N, C-alpha and C positions, 0 to 999 in steps of 0.2 A: 639523525638521530636514534640511539637504540639504545637498551638495555644490555650490558653483557654481564651484569652479575648481578642476582634476584636475595636477596635475604632472606628467609623465611622465620621468625620465631617460634620455636616448639614448644607450645604448652599444654599442663596438664586440663582438658576438657575432653566432655565424651564427644566433639567433632575432630579433634586432634589429627588423625589418622585419613578424613576428608580434605580436611585444608592443607596437608601437608601431599595430596595427592594431586589436589587441582595445582597449588605452586610448581609440584613437579611439570604436570603437565602444561602450563603457562610455561615454564622454562625451558623447554623442550620447543614449544611453538618461536620462543623469541631467539630459540637458540644461545640460549645464558646458562654461563654456572650456575647452580643453586648451592646456598649454602643454609645449612640448617642451624639456628641457633639455642646449642640445649642452656638454662642457667642451673642452679642447685644453690640453696644458701639455706642456712641453718636460722631457725629463727630463735632468737636470745628471747631467755624470761627470765623470772625466778629463778627455776628449778636449778638455774647453773651453778649459783649461789650455793644450793644445797647438796650438788655433786655429791661433794667432800665427806656427808655423815650420813650421804643413803651410799655410797660405795659404788657410782658410776656418775659418768658425765652426759645428762641428757642432751645439750649438744651436740658433742659427738654423735649420738645417738640419731638426732634430729638430718645430719650430715649426711651418716647414710644412706637413710631414710631418701633424701631429697639427691642424691649421688644414684641410688639405683632408679628413682624414678626417671631418671636427665637420661640416665642410660637406655631405660626402656624409649623414652620417645627417638631418643639417635635409633633404637633399633628399626621403628617405625618406619621414619624419615628414608633412612636410608633402603627401606624395602619400596616404600611408594616409590622411590626416586628409579630403584629397578622396574619394576612394575609399568612402569612410564618410558623406559629407555632411555634415561636421560645420562647421557656420557661426563657430564662434568657436574658433580653434586659435591660435598664435602659436610661434614659436622662442624663446626665450633663452640665448643665450652665454656663457659664464665662462671666464676663463683662471685660475682656482688648482684644486686639485685636486678632485677630483671629490666625495668625499664631502662634506668643508666645504662643496660651491656646493650642493648637493641642501636641505642641512639648514638652509643659508643662503634656498635661495628657496622650500623650502617653508612658510617663514612667511607666506609672500603666496600660499598655496594651499590645500583643502580635505581633501587627501587628495593622496599619495604614490603612483606605480605603479615598481615595477623589477623587469627581471624575473629570474627566478633560476641565480644563475652555473653555469654547463655544466664541467663538468670534464675536458669533449672540447677547450674553449676554449681558444687559446693562453693567450690572457690572465685562465685564472680564478681566479689567485690575488687580481691587482688587483681583480679584480668581487668575486665574497669579499668581502677585506676592505671596501669600500664597502659592500655589504649589511649586515655587520657593524656597521660606524660607525653607515650608516644609521636599523638597527633598532634602537641605544641612545642616539643622541642626535639621531633626529628628532621634533619639535615636531609632528608630524600622523600621523595611521594609514598605516602602509606595506601596499598593498597586492602581496603579489610573486607573480610570474604562473610558473608553472614553463615549463622549458625546451621537456620535453618533452609530445607530446599537443595538441589542439588543446580550445580551451576560448570558451563563450559568453557574454559578460559581464551574462549571466540565471541570477541565482542560486534554481534553485525550494526548493532543499533546503540548509539550512543546519547547520553545526554549530557552535555554541557551547562551547568549554572554560570552563568555570566552575569556581573554587576561592576564594570569596570575599575577591578578592585585589583592590587598587585598578588592578593591571594588566587585571586580567580584567574588572573594570570597566570600562573606559577602553576596551577592545577591542569590546565588544559596546555602547556607545553609541554608539564611530564607529560600527559596523556598522549600524546603524538607516538609513539612508539607503539601502544596498544591501542588505538582508533585507526593504524595506517589503513586499514581494510575490510575498515566497517562499511555497510551497505547505505546505512541513514544515520547521520551526525545532528539529530536537536538542539538549538542553543539559542538557551530562552534570559530573560532579564524578563524576573518576577516587577509586579508593582501593582502598591494594594490601591483600591480603591478610592478615590477622592486624594491622592497624593499625585505628584507632576504628574504634566502632560506625557504621554507616551511617545512624541515627537523627539524629544531629546534622548530619550531615552534609546530608541533606534537606532538615532546616530550609535554611538558607543555598541551595539548590537553589527551592525550593517559594517564598523569597523573591523571586528573580531571576526566577522565571517568570512570577509576580502583577507586575514591574517593566513585564517584556514584553510582557504581556495588557494593559495600560493604553497601549501603542503601537499596541493592533492585530492583536498576532500570535498566533496559535494555538502552546505551545510545549509540547514535546514535555522535563519535565524527568525527571532519577531517576540517581540514583548506579550507579558501573559499577566494579566489582571487578573489578582486572585486574593479573594478575602484572609485565606489561611495564614497561621505565622509559617514563616520562609520554608523551614522544615517537613509539614504538613504540606503546604504546595509542593514542593518537591518530590514528595513521595506521590503525590495525586499525578503530578507531571510521567512518574515513572509510569504509572500504570497505565497513563493516555498512551503515551509512548510508544509501549512496549520494549524498549529500552533495558539491555541488560547490563549496561555500565555509568554510572554517572560520575561526573568528575567535578569536585567542588574546590573551593577554597576552604580551608578549617579556621575557626576560632577569628573568623574576621571582625569580631567585633573586642578580642581580646579575651582569653579562653576564665578570667573572672566576672566578668562582666555578661557572658554567655550562659557562665553557669548562674546569675542571678535572674535574667531573663527567660534563662530554659532556648538558646538560641539553637539556629539549624544543625550547628556539629552533633553537641548534642542528642539532638532529634532523631538523626538519622543513624547513631552509632545503636539506639537504640531500637529503632524500628524500619531499619534498611530491608529491601527485598528482594536488594541486586546489589552484587559488588560496589564497593565506593572507593574513588581515585581522591585521595585527598589530597592539598597539598599548602604551605603556607608561607 
């Protein structure tokens, strides 16, 4: 199993160039084709109705500005691909809303890469809504790259969050091309103090580690008792293991439920300290 096509969403944010450079280096390492998706839409509003009276069309002006920004993102993407020496890359454009475009174009890719939303960016709310939608609806695994810090696309230490769920199994399977050369793989099952015994949980961990061993990986599997909420506990495990990639299922309880209770997916998107591969 490998990735032949990687899709990168090109977004307006301060770290967009760094995210493009990361995706280009990752695609080169995987010997994959990289597609940069640039979206542009005009924001409709009441000014459009006033256009005949003011003698101009604000929607057309907004569209021209959006197209100019998309062009600039495409140029920077192509520059980063050239710097990385990536032989197979191309730019795709779409004029529908960005989340719908990413989900649609993902059908022609093996992996989707997006940047983590930065609360200090003017377009944070829009970017955050896009990432939430993509994680919920994308048919492919999604690799989210943090906005803070410098990261290399070589994953020598990997942390897999396991809970015997369909989402966790899909995420671990999707991660195989990324972790094939990892020096250390940690698979953990979190257990809250006072909950069920660790013994039946360890049986699921053992099944998962045996499966991964059949793929040539040496995996350290364990049940970890932690009183923190799942997302915070995973961040703690990331720090303890020194992992530079976290693999986990997304929206395991359903997106609406996770929003109400502050689920692990939301916590990791807000506070990730390393790239995270999500799948559902």
